[in-house]
C-alpha positions as a printed NumPy array, in Angstrom:
array([[ 98.268,  50.467, 112.971],
       [ 95.244,  49.519, 110.837],
       [ 92.06 ,  48.088, 112.412],
       [ 88.745,  47.039, 110.889],
       [ 85.692,  44.982, 111.846],
       [ 83.776,  42.502, 109.699],
       [ 80.15 ,  41.803, 110.57 ],
       [ 78.638,  38.337, 110.88 ],
       [ 78.139,  36.619, 107.522],
       [ 80.189,  39.244, 105.693],
       [ 83.541,  39.292, 103.893],
       [ 85.825,  42.298, 104.351],
       [ 87.386,  44.32 , 101.6  ],
       [ 91.001,  43.345, 100.833],
       [ 93.567,  45.038, 103.057],
       [ 97.266,  45.493, 102.217],
       [ 99.802,  43.919, 104.614],
       [103.473,  44.976, 104.238],
       [106.36 ,  42.634, 104.881],
       [107.194,  42.499, 108.598],
       [103.658,  43.349, 109.771],
       [101.724,  41.381, 112.405],
       [ 98.112,  40.45 , 111.645],
       [ 95.899,  39.699, 114.681],
       [ 92.325,  38.423, 114.311],
       [ 89.877,  38.59 , 117.247],
       [ 86.499,  36.835, 116.76 ],
       [ 83.68 ,  38.07 , 118.987],
       [ 81.664,  35.832, 121.308],
       [ 80.453,  32.789, 119.379],
       [ 82.126,  33.973, 116.176],
       [ 84.753,  32.354, 113.968],
       [ 86.853,  33.693, 111.132],
       [ 88.511,  32.601, 107.936],
       [ 91.417,  34.738, 106.794],
       [ 92.568,  34.525, 103.181],
       [ 95.672,  36.012, 101.587],
       [ 97.066,  36.645,  98.123],
       [100.366,  37.909,  96.756],
       [ 98.638,  39.173,  93.604],
       [ 99.099,  42.769,  92.461],
       [ 96.809,  45.588,  93.57 ],
       [ 95.334,  45.709,  90.048],
       [ 94.544,  41.98 ,  90.098],
       [ 92.88 ,  42.357,  93.49 ],
       [ 90.836,  45.347,  92.297],
       [ 89.752,  43.487,  89.136],
       [ 88.728,  40.372,  91.115],
       [ 91.199,  38.104,  89.325],
       [ 93.498,  37.438,  92.309],
       [ 93.925,  33.878,  93.569],
       [ 93.219,  33.66 ,  97.318],
       [ 94.405,  31.001,  99.781],
       [ 93.567,  30.36 , 103.438],
       [ 96.167,  31.503, 105.97 ],
       [ 98.104,  28.895, 108.01 ],
       [ 95.821,  29.156, 111.07 ],
       [ 92.745,  27.863, 109.236],
       [ 89.309,  28.614, 110.759],
       [ 89.857,  30.398, 114.078],
       [ 87.68 ,  31.066, 117.093],
       [ 90.465,  32.232, 119.429],
       [ 92.863,  35.148, 118.95 ],
       [ 95.744,  34.125, 116.684],
       [ 98.413,  36.395, 115.238],
       [100.693,  35.932, 112.234],
       [103.915,  37.673, 111.3  ],
       [104.385,  38.212, 107.573],
       [108.078,  37.545, 106.944],
       [107.85 ,  37.27 , 103.149],
       [106.765,  39.828, 100.542],
       [103.749,  42.102, 100.979],
       [100.296,  40.575, 100.514],
       [ 96.595,  41.4  , 100.718],
       [ 94.271,  39.785, 103.273],
       [ 90.516,  39.547, 103.667],
       [ 88.389,  38.223, 106.522],
       [ 85.112,  36.258, 106.419],
       [ 83.133,  36.331, 109.697],
       [ 80.627,  33.683, 110.853],
       [ 78.409,  33.629, 113.968],
       [ 79.361,  37.155, 115.027],
       [ 81.603,  40.1  , 114.307],
       [ 85.353,  39.72 , 113.862],
       [ 87.929,  42.476, 114.368],
       [ 91.31 ,  42.533, 112.644],
       [ 94.435,  44.509, 113.505],
       [ 97.411,  45.052, 111.155],
       [100.513,  46.322, 112.971],
       [102.758,  47.625, 110.184],
       [105.669,  48.59 , 112.479],
       [105.828,  46.129, 115.38 ],
       [108.113,  46.828, 118.318],
       [110.564,  44.371, 119.845],
       [107.994,  43.656, 122.583],
       [105.199,  42.773, 120.169],
       [107.619,  40.739, 118.054],
       [108.888,  38.652, 120.975],
       [106.264,  35.835, 120.738],
       [107.208,  35.212, 117.105],
       [110.977,  35.157, 117.33 ],
       [111.369,  31.566, 118.467],
       [109.266,  30.485, 115.49 ],
       [111.422,  32.228, 112.889],
       [113.858,  29.329, 112.85 ],
       [111.206,  26.915, 111.58 ],
       [111.122,  26.021, 107.916],
       [107.41 ,  26.608, 107.46 ],
       [104.491,  28.352, 109.038],
       [102.861,  26.871, 112.123],
       [ 99.122,  26.346, 112.323],
       [ 96.529,  26.755, 115.049],
       [ 92.754,  26.501, 115.226],
       [ 92.629,  28.708, 118.331],
       [ 94.889,  31.175, 120.028],
       [ 98.573,  31.264, 119.153],
       [101.152,  32.718, 116.812],
       [102.405,  31.723, 113.388],
       [105.052,  32.941, 110.997],
       [104.275,  33.039, 107.291],
       [107.874,  32.5  , 106.177],
       [110.579,  30.43 , 104.583],
       [113.894,  30.97 , 106.325],
       [116.5  ,  33.006, 104.461],
       [120.107,  34.038, 105.124],
       [121.566,  36.253, 107.814],
       [123.114,  39.188, 105.936],
       [126.173,  40.906, 107.413],
       [126.788,  44.479, 106.248],
       [129.98 ,  46.394, 106.899],
       [133.613,  47.059, 106.08 ],
       [136.761,  44.934, 106.503],
       [135.582,  43.715, 109.92 ],
       [132.822,  41.961, 107.992],
       [134.811,  41.136, 104.858],
       [137.462,  39.319, 106.896],
       [134.807,  36.868, 108.129],
       [134.862,  35.111, 104.777],
       [136.78 ,  34.493, 101.589],
       [133.558,  33.897,  99.716],
       [132.107,  36.027,  96.938],
       [128.641,  37.141,  98.166],
       [127.01 ,  37.235,  94.736],
       [125.853,  34.098,  92.931],
       [128.687,  32.701,  90.83 ],
       [127.176,  29.263,  90.236],
       [129.495,  27.436,  92.615],
       [132.82 ,  28.168,  90.909],
       [136.227,  28.613,  92.577],
       [138.341,  31.767,  92.351],
       [141.943,  32.941,  92.318],
       [142.813,  35.725,  94.742],
       [144.295,  38.659,  92.836],
       [147.433,  40.127,  94.374],
       [149.175,  41.532,  91.301],
       [146.623,  43.902,  89.772],
       [147.974,  47.452,  89.508],
       [145.197,  49.384,  91.234],
       [147.018,  52.716,  90.983],
       [146.514,  52.734,  87.224],
       [142.755,  52.503,  87.814],
       [142.332,  55.802,  89.596],
       [143.636,  55.189,  93.106],
       [147.039,  56.26 ,  94.331],
       [147.117,  53.818,  97.259],
       [145.053,  51.03 ,  98.778],
       [143.254,  53.48 , 101.054],
       [142.084,  55.702,  98.22 ],
       [141.626,  53.091,  95.529],
       [138.012,  52.711,  94.537],
       [138.561,  49.013,  93.757],
       [138.941,  47.194,  97.061],
       [139.839,  43.742,  95.715],
       [139.422,  41.404,  92.744],
       [139.121,  37.675,  92.15 ],
       [139.855,  35.827,  88.908],
       [137.714,  33.025,  87.56 ],
       [139.19 ,  29.722,  88.742],
       [138.163,  27.998,  85.516],
       [140.701,  30.01 ,  83.523],
       [143.93 ,  28.264,  82.472],
       [147.305,  29.309,  83.863],
       [149.122,  32.447,  82.719],
       [146.093,  34.162,  81.214],
       [146.183,  37.945,  81.543],
       [143.12 ,  39.783,  82.796],
       [143.191,  43.514,  81.964],
       [140.751,  45.946,  83.58 ],
       [140.134,  49.375,  82.05 ],
       [138.403,  52.479,  83.368],
       [137.202,  55.392,  81.241],
       [137.253,  57.948,  84.047],
       [133.447,  57.8  ,  84.248],
       [133.2  ,  55.232,  87.053],
       [132.9  ,  52.372,  84.599],
       [134.996,  49.233,  84.222],
       [135.482,  46.687,  81.469],
       [137.479,  43.468,  81.143],
       [139.703,  42.05 ,  78.416],
       [141.074,  38.506,  78.758],
       [144.176,  37.555,  76.768],
       [143.716,  38.287,  73.081],
       [139.918,  38.461,  73.342],
       [137.93 ,  41.546,  72.462],
       [137.006,  43.901,  75.304],
       [133.812,  43.326,  77.201],
       [131.034,  45.838,  77.737],
       [131.497,  48.813,  80.026],
       [129.871,  48.253,  83.45 ],
       [128.678,  51.168,  85.591],
       [130.075,  50.529,  89.092],
       [129.531,  54.039,  90.461],
       [127.32 ,  52.932,  93.352],
       [129.895,  50.452,  94.596],
       [129.313,  46.833,  95.525],
       [130.209,  43.525,  93.875],
       [130.289,  43.083,  90.092],
       [131.143,  40.354,  87.601],
       [133.027,  41.632,  84.547],
       [133.045,  39.653,  81.296],
       [135.38 ,  39.803,  78.323],
       [134.075,  39.852,  74.754],
       [133.683,  36.127,  74.022],
       [135.625,  34.412,  76.811],
       [133.575,  32.34 ,  79.305],
       [135.78 ,  33.508,  82.184],
       [134.991,  36.444,  84.447],
       [136.553,  38.797,  86.987],
       [134.811,  39.711,  90.236],
       [135.485,  43.224,  91.526],
       [134.558,  44.743,  94.887],
       [134.101,  48.493,  94.442],
       [133.835,  51.369,  96.886],
       [131.719,  54.095,  95.326],
       [133.72 ,  57.177,  94.396],
       [130.965,  59.761,  94.432],
       [131.124,  61.055,  97.982],
       [133.088,  62.917, 100.619],
       [135.829,  60.414, 101.304],
       [136.701,  58.917,  97.925],
       [138.34 ,  60.725,  95.007],
       [136.541,  59.876,  91.754],
       [138.773,  58.564,  88.966],
       [138.698,  61.221,  86.266],
       [141.142,  59.782,  83.745],
       [141.222,  56.591,  81.746],
       [143.614,  53.859,  82.826],
       [144.184,  50.134,  82.959],
       [145.619,  47.54 ,  85.295],
       [146.6  ,  43.998,  84.42 ],
       [146.903,  40.805,  86.45 ],
       [147.708,  37.199,  85.602],
       [146.113,  33.99 ,  86.82 ],
       [148.54 ,  32.264,  89.172],
       [149.752,  28.839,  88.064],
       [147.171,  26.263,  89.161],
       [149.982,  23.89 ,  90.088],
       [151.191,  26.084,  92.941],
       [148.037,  27.921,  93.926],
       [144.793,  26.119,  93.067],
       [141.629,  28.181,  92.867],
       [139.46 ,  28.056,  95.967],
       [135.815,  28.403,  96.846],
       [136.136,  29.737, 100.365],
       [133.507,  30.014, 103.061],
       [134.325,  31.245, 106.575],
       [137.397,  32.848, 108.145],
       [137.763,  32.835, 111.943],
       [139.508,  36.213, 111.778],
       [136.134,  37.957, 111.426],
       [133.277,  38.035, 113.929],
       [130.728,  36.914, 111.337],
       [132.324,  33.481, 110.997],
       [131.928,  32.863, 114.738],
       [128.281,  33.927, 114.547],
       [127.684,  31.559, 111.634],
       [129.409,  28.671, 113.375],
       [127.509,  29.189, 116.626],
       [124.073,  29.52 , 114.998],
       [124.465,  26.555, 112.63 ],
       [121.272,  25.794, 110.689],
       [119.313,  28.658, 112.271],
       [119.557,  30.513, 108.945],
       [119.74 ,  29.105, 105.449],
       [123.09 ,  30.845, 104.877],
       [125.417,  33.511, 106.262],
       [126.304,  36.137, 103.675],
       [129.128,  38.594, 104.372],
       [128.543,  41.75 , 102.332],
       [131.629,  43.62 , 103.53 ],
       [134.147,  45.658, 101.568],
       [137.426,  46.64 , 103.209],
       [137.899,  50.357, 103.704],
       [134.217,  51.211, 103.317],
       [132.95 ,  54.401, 104.891],
       [129.313,  54.832, 105.867],
       [128.646,  56.64 , 102.6  ],
       [130.046,  53.701, 100.614],
       [127.725,  51.22 , 102.318],
       [124.731,  53.544, 101.983],
       [125.424,  53.818,  98.257],
       [125.477,  50.037,  97.724],
       [122.892,  48.96 , 100.302],
       [120.133,  48.289,  97.761],
       [122.31 ,  45.824,  95.846],
       [123.036,  43.916,  99.047],
       [119.429,  43.743, 100.237],
       [117.918,  42.81 ,  96.879],
       [120.567,  40.193,  96.125],
       [120.648,  38.502,  99.528],
       [116.884,  38.7  , 100.307],
       [117.757,  38.206, 103.984],
       [115.779,  36.879, 106.926],
       [117.761,  39.208, 109.225],
       [120.538,  41.788, 108.946],
       [123.624,  42.366, 111.139],
       [125.153,  45.824, 110.647],
       [128.642,  46.92 , 111.791],
       [129.871,  50.111, 110.113],
       [131.384,  53.488, 110.961],
       [134.929,  53.05 , 112.237],
       [136.527,  54.184, 108.959],
       [134.706,  57.542, 109.05 ],
       [137.024,  58.665, 111.883],
       [135.051,  61.885, 112.513],
       [137.14 ,  64.792, 113.759],
       [134.322,  67.235, 114.542],
       [130.779,  67.203, 115.961],
       [129.431,  68.045, 112.514],
       [131.22 ,  65.01 , 111.06 ],
       [129.728,  62.854, 113.827],
       [126.208,  63.985, 112.941],
       [126.822,  63.421, 109.226],
       [128.038,  59.859, 109.83 ],
       [125.135,  59.108, 112.169],
       [122.73 ,  60.36 , 109.526],
       [124.149,  57.917, 107.013],
       [124.015,  55.007, 109.484],
       [120.387,  55.723, 110.359],
       [119.579,  55.896, 106.649],
       [121.147,  52.438, 106.237],
       [119.078,  51.172, 109.17 ],
       [115.897,  52.537, 107.627],
       [116.635,  50.865, 104.288],
       [117.111,  47.571, 106.109],
       [113.931,  48.052, 108.174],
       [111.955,  48.633, 104.991],
       [112.524,  45.001, 104.027],
       [110.499,  43.934, 107.074],
       [113.204,  41.788, 108.661],
       [114.971,  42.211, 112.032],
       [118.027,  44.469, 111.997],
       [120.826,  44.031, 114.563],
       [122.842,  47.253, 114.759],
       [126.317,  47.091, 116.306],
       [128.146,  49.469, 118.58 ],
       [131.346,  50.571, 116.806],
       [134.184,  48.438, 118.127],
       [136.879,  50.295, 120.093],
       [140.106,  50.906, 118.214],
       [143.663,  51.984, 119.035],
       [146.301,  54.003, 117.158],
       [143.882,  56.939, 117.013],
       [143.629,  60.366, 118.61 ],
       [141.503,  60.754, 121.721],
       [139.216,  63.069, 119.757],
       [138.426,  60.464, 117.127],
       [137.991,  57.729, 119.749],
       [135.541,  59.97 , 121.616],
       [133.667,  60.869, 118.442],
       [133.326,  57.228, 117.415],
       [131.822,  56.528, 120.839],
       [129.438,  59.472, 120.387],
       [128.409,  58.075, 116.997],
       [127.473,  54.788, 118.656],
       [125.543,  56.566, 121.425],
       [123.479,  58.546, 118.937],
       [122.8  ,  55.464, 116.813],
       [121.72 ,  53.572, 119.927],
       [119.291,  56.373, 120.778],
       [117.885,  56.207, 117.258],
       [117.33 ,  52.451, 117.524],
       [115.279,  52.709, 120.718],
       [111.598,  52.147, 120.064],
       [112.153,  51.3  , 116.404],
       [110.283,  48.194, 115.348],
       [112.419,  45.309, 114.074],
       [115.676,  46.95 , 115.287],
       [117.948,  45.853, 118.132],
       [121.201,  47.504, 119.175],
       [124.051,  45.299, 120.378],
       [127.468,  46.05 , 121.806],
       [130.684,  44.049, 122.026],
       [132.555,  46.898, 123.7  ],
       [132.947,  45.16 , 127.059],
       [134.369,  42.092, 125.326],
       [136.964,  44.119, 123.418],
       [138.178,  46.537, 126.114],
       [140.818,  45.72 , 128.704],
       [138.995,  45.385, 132.047],
       [142.18 ,  46.104, 134.03 ],
       [143.237,  49.274, 132.207],
       [142.004,  52.834, 131.776],
       [138.777,  53.554, 129.922],
       [139.205,  53.013, 126.201],
       [142.18 ,  50.663, 126.472],
       [141.941,  47.624, 124.235],
       [142.144,  43.958, 125.064],
       [145.232,  43.68 , 122.884],
       [145.02 ,  39.883, 122.501],
       [141.788,  40.43 , 120.571],
       [143.369,  42.754, 118.014],
       [145.827,  42.613, 115.167],
       [148.918,  44.773, 115.627],
       [147.175,  47.619, 113.782],
       [144.708,  47.78 , 116.739],
       [141.761,  48.045, 114.347],
       [141.338,  44.626, 112.792],
       [140.776,  41.438, 114.737],
       [142.572,  38.252, 115.595],
       [140.446,  35.069, 115.784],
       [140.231,  35.568, 119.569],
       [138.801,  39.018, 118.899],
       [136.379,  37.681, 116.304],
       [135.119,  35.208, 118.896],
       [134.671,  37.828, 121.623],
       [133.038,  40.311, 119.236],
       [130.464,  37.669, 118.261],
       [129.269,  36.744, 121.753],
       [126.589,  39.378, 122.32 ],
       [125.133,  39.054, 118.824],
       [125.011,  35.266, 119.155],
       [123.275,  35.617, 122.521],
       [120.734,  38.068, 121.14 ],
       [119.885,  36.107, 117.978],
       [119.752,  32.84 , 119.931],
       [117.176,  34.431, 122.216],
       [115.172,  35.892, 119.349],
       [115.259,  33.022, 116.879],
       [116.242,  29.935, 118.821],
       [119.308,  28.017, 117.638],
       [118.595,  25.245, 115.166],
       [121.407,  22.692, 115.113],
       [120.827,  19.463, 113.252],
       [122.47 ,  16.266, 114.395],
       [123.037,  13.682, 111.681],
       [122.496,  10.071, 112.678],
       [125.693,   8.257, 113.566],
       [124.712,   5.584, 111.032],
       [125.119,   8.077, 108.214],
       [125.654,   6.521, 104.799],
       [124.798,   7.658, 101.313],
       [121.52 ,   6.45 ,  99.79 ],
       [121.745,   6.581,  95.996],
       [117.999,   6.207,  95.473],
       [117.199,   9.135,  97.76 ],
       [120.312,  11.141,  96.941],
       [120.951,  11.959, 100.609],
       [123.626,  11.107, 103.141],
       [127.377,  11.584, 103.388],
       [129.492,  10.537, 100.409],
       [132.508,   9.762, 102.584],
       [132.782,   6.821, 105.005],
       [132.567,   7.411, 108.759],
       [131.703,  11.137, 108.539],
       [131.109,  11.253, 112.304],
       [134.63 ,  10.035, 113.126],
       [133.846,   6.972, 115.24 ],
       [136.132,   4.03 , 115.972],
       [139.886,   3.757, 116.442],
       [141.069,   1.72 , 113.432],
       [142.499,   4.64 , 111.449],
       [146.081,   4.887, 110.209],
       [149.102,   6.9  , 111.328],
       [151.693,   7.739, 108.691],
       [155.187,   6.614, 109.707],
       [157.65 ,   8.956, 111.401],
       [155.21 ,  11.817, 111.794],
       [155.285,  12.244, 115.587],
       [151.688,  11.059, 115.995],
       [150.538,   8.973, 118.953],
       [147.174,   7.864, 120.281],
       [144.253,   6.795, 118.104],
       [142.748,   7.792, 114.764],
       [139.072,   7.352, 113.709],
       [138.332,   4.382, 111.461],
       [138.694,   5.185, 107.755],
       [140.792,   8.274, 108.443],
       [144.533,   8.947, 108.664],
       [146.854,  11.471, 110.265],
       [150.097,  12.678, 108.799],
       [152.53 ,  15.41 , 109.854],
       [155.631,  17.334, 108.91 ],
       [153.634,  19.286, 106.333],
       [154.796,  22.82 , 107.082],
       [157.52 ,  24.826, 105.402],
       [159.974,  24.516, 108.292],
       [161.618,  21.675, 110.218],
       [158.955,  19.289, 111.485],
       [159.053,  19.045, 115.271],
       [155.371,  19.301, 116.164],
       [153.845,  16.355, 118.006],
       [150.193,  15.3  , 117.767],
       [148.121,  13.105, 120.093],
       [144.816,  11.739, 118.81 ],
       [142.148,  10.916, 121.405],
       [138.412,  10.975, 122.103],
       [136.951,  13.365, 124.654],
       [133.445,  13.383, 126.119],
       [131.089,  16.225, 125.313],
       [129.838,  18.075, 128.416],
       [126.301,  18.211, 126.989],
       [126.144,  14.445, 126.648],
       [126.325,  14.414, 122.853],
       [128.727,  12.354, 120.741],
       [132.336,  12.526, 121.876],
       [134.929,  14.642, 120.091],
       [137.969,  13.364, 118.281],
       [140.724,  15.711, 119.441],
       [144.109,  16.556, 117.962],
       [146.442,  17.936, 120.637],
       [149.597,  19.482, 119.205],
       [152.738,  20.818, 120.878],
       [156.423,  21.661, 120.266],
       [155.716,  23.227, 116.887],
       [158.504,  24.327, 114.602],
       [158.129,  27.074, 112.026],
       [154.845,  26.693, 110.127],
       [154.45 ,  23.095, 111.244],
       [151.143,  21.208, 111.069],
       [149.437,  17.832, 111.249],
       [146.548,  16.825, 109.047],
       [143.597,  14.488, 109.542],
       [142.68 ,  13.232, 106.085],
       [140.486,  10.933, 104.041],
       [141.398,  10.287, 100.4  ],
       [139.842,   8.613,  97.383],
       [136.206,   9.676,  97.831],
       [134.417,   9.235,  94.511],
       [131.528,  11.289,  93.247],
       [128.349,   9.18 ,  93.322],
       [127.419,   8.002,  89.832],
       [124.162,   9.95 ,  89.817],
       [125.873,  13.279,  90.646],
       [126.07 ,  14.935,  87.241],
       [128.163,  17.801,  85.899],
       [126.565,  20.991,  87.18 ],
       [125.214,  19.406,  90.377],
       [126.327,  21.12 ,  93.575],
       [128.003,  19.667,  96.643],
       [129.285,  20.982,  99.976],
       [131.241,  20.004, 103.074],
       [129.991,  20.237, 106.67 ],
       [132.342,  20.427, 109.662],
       [131.621,  20.529, 113.386],
       [134.608,  21.768, 115.391],
       [135.471,  22.871, 118.928],
       [138.551,  24.7  , 120.196],
       [139.586,  23.332, 123.593],
       [142.776,  25.414, 123.838],
       [145.021,  27.298, 121.421],
       [148.255,  29.224, 121.679],
       [149.772,  30.617, 118.493],
       [148.226,  28.132, 116.064],
       [148.96 ,  29.498, 112.601],
       [146.91 ,  26.858, 110.79 ],
       [143.369,  25.736, 111.574],
       [141.494,  24.771, 108.437],
       [138.994,  22.281, 107.004],
       [138.767,  21.84 , 103.237],
       [138.308,  19.434, 100.36 ],
       [140.845,  18.867,  97.575],
       [139.163,  18.049,  94.276],
       [141.317,  15.832,  92.032],
       [144.421,  16.581,  94.058],
       [145.154,  20.268,  93.522],
       [142.651,  20.941,  90.747],
       [140.614,  23.133,  93.098],
       [139.73 ,  23.445,  96.783],
       [136.47 ,  23.837,  98.677],
       [137.101,  25.456, 102.078],
       [134.622,  25.184, 104.962],
       [136.604,  27.389, 107.314],
       [140.11 ,  28.704, 107.854],
       [141.969,  31.232, 109.979],
       [144.136,  33.774, 108.187],
       [145.699,  34.948, 111.47 ],
       [147.051,  32.978, 114.416],
       [144.49 ,  31.333, 116.685],
       [145.68 ,  32.139, 120.178],
       [144.674,  33.096, 123.738],
       [142.028,  30.372, 123.97 ],
       [142.612,  28.817, 127.379],
       [139.203,  27.24 , 128.   ],
       [136.823,  25.047, 126.045],
       [134.766,  26.968, 123.496],
       [131.255,  26.237, 122.204],
       [130.851,  23.871, 119.267],
       [130.855,  25.5  , 115.836],
       [129.166,  24.092, 112.735],
       [130.407,  25.327, 109.365],
       [128.649,  24.559, 106.085],
       [130.685,  25.448, 103.03 ],
       [129.449,  27.35 , 100.025],
       [128.034,  24.967,  97.394],
       [130.477,  24.054,  94.608],
       [129.41 ,  22.968,  91.119],
       [130.868,  19.791,  89.712],
       [132.624,  20.17 ,  86.385],
       [133.653,  17.457,  83.936],
       [137.214,  17.226,  85.299],
       [136.107,  16.454,  88.853],
       [136.207,  12.745,  89.71 ],
       [137.536,  12.34 ,  93.268],
       [137.685,  14.195,  96.568],
       [140.037,  14.286,  99.56 ],
       [139.101,  15.803, 102.92 ],
       [141.692,  17.545, 105.118],
       [141.533,  19.004, 108.616],
       [144.77 ,  20.767, 109.581],
       [146.076,  21.913, 112.962],
       [149.504,  23.494, 113.323],
       [151.644,  26.055, 115.059],
       [154.662,  28.213, 114.479],
       [157.277,  28.547, 117.17 ],
       [156.148,  28.171, 120.789],
       [152.716,  26.818, 119.9  ],
       [150.286,  24.348, 121.367],
       [146.624,  23.564, 121.214],
       [143.849,  21.023, 121.29 ],
       [141.054,  21.091, 118.708],
       [138.121,  18.688, 118.471],
       [136.142,  17.546, 115.461],
       [133.126,  15.232, 115.369],
       [131.597,  15.751, 111.939],
       [133.371,  16.049, 108.598],
       [131.141,  15.124, 105.699],
       [130.719,  15.811, 102.027],
       [127.212,  15.749, 100.603],
       [124.913,  17.035,  97.912],
       [124.081,  20.733,  98.404]])
């Protein structure tokens, strides 16, 4: 805590304010104050060449406070009519932060001429840090790739790159540039020194890239414009075996005719997707910086890349289950790494939400106990730490009718470690509650008369994005009854098996009094059977040029779901040229027996290329075997990003 007093008619010396600090100014009786700030360097301040600007509160006579949520600055105070005291709290506690939290969702600083609070901030993303429990929340690459789509890589020989199995491979996964033509071979080499390089087709090899710290990297070939994204677990620590010999692994781009490249966004299998959907526009983005199989040492090694790249407004941390400590010493070592990660996050000056390790099955009682002890020690560490809150989803993931430590099996995949969509939902509840309390949920509602304005460049490109009316079309012989929104259609029989699923389209009132939901209620599903709400033939506006970015926005609600294998909203660009996915579910959506909160998903921005001329929107609901469900949708729009 730094305090100083400025006498009447005087100007204080500049004082440094770190990111995340609270500045409180208290004018004496009859006094007023002007506070100025600058983001100039210390040398510029010392040499009197810094440019100063008044803080958002203007001239004050009350007792205002401001939270600095951006980079560090210097402040100075000018007092008039009496002395003015100033307090800089460099490490605020949760209690002192509480008055500011509801303001963090605003896009700009508030102002006051008297008492009050303000936040000097522009909202940034919520950054999720972790392992596969985070990675499975998205199919999106977390580093900036200029809005391009990607091919998932399933045929790269990782064992030739220094790992003898998935669990010990230092490369967690790869994605191939979606711009590449079909049947182009991408070859990745290692030199045994924790470096990688890429060669595409007959091109010359690219430069060696040091990936020893782990994280996400883009590899380039010699002259080719195409790239390969690799997610790397560092191989310098206790758990991973460093590759010590040279080797190579090759993969081939899948034919674009059968598997178009995708720019994915959210996956309901992971808890982070449910958090993003529930919080909507509260943050500018939701970035999942997870790598499957990561231990605490892996995340600690790559934490700086994540923080500097994402520049987050807040951090959600869930890590530790893969350490599987067998001894008390191993518990303490893992806790030390987690607390080091927390401290690195705190140093950015943004709130950090630290998770209890989720319970897991298929493990010895010793390891289960030690994982619980890890969480207890981390929770103790978080107490009293400014900008840190500990949250637990344990009660949502444990079976309330069974012995201590038993899992709610419907929430888990059969491996009893990873989650089903029902588990992702339950794991998200406490974090959503906590952030909603701290930040306030910002959900925008587009006007129902939502059309594109070419002069302003705003509005939905597609007709009837809010799904009103009943004049839509039903494709023949597709077991669809009921109504369809105007300008939209429903078709069925799209799965790989015999089409038996039925679909009823209807409108259902929203309990909150908002716009009604268009619902698709499906039943009697065959094998991999689904119906699809669609809108075809959407043209790019004439003024949207090559290189401009666009996105899709979907608002969805699950009313009930039993064994739905397909729940997905995406855009086809020029048929199967490429796909932009707002959300999907890579595992069956099941066990939802009551109406769930509305979720708003905003896709990653995609860049238009010269081949892109038209867009189709698709919202799919389907089951496999004894399946049924009802899912509502009331916004499906495509717009400029």
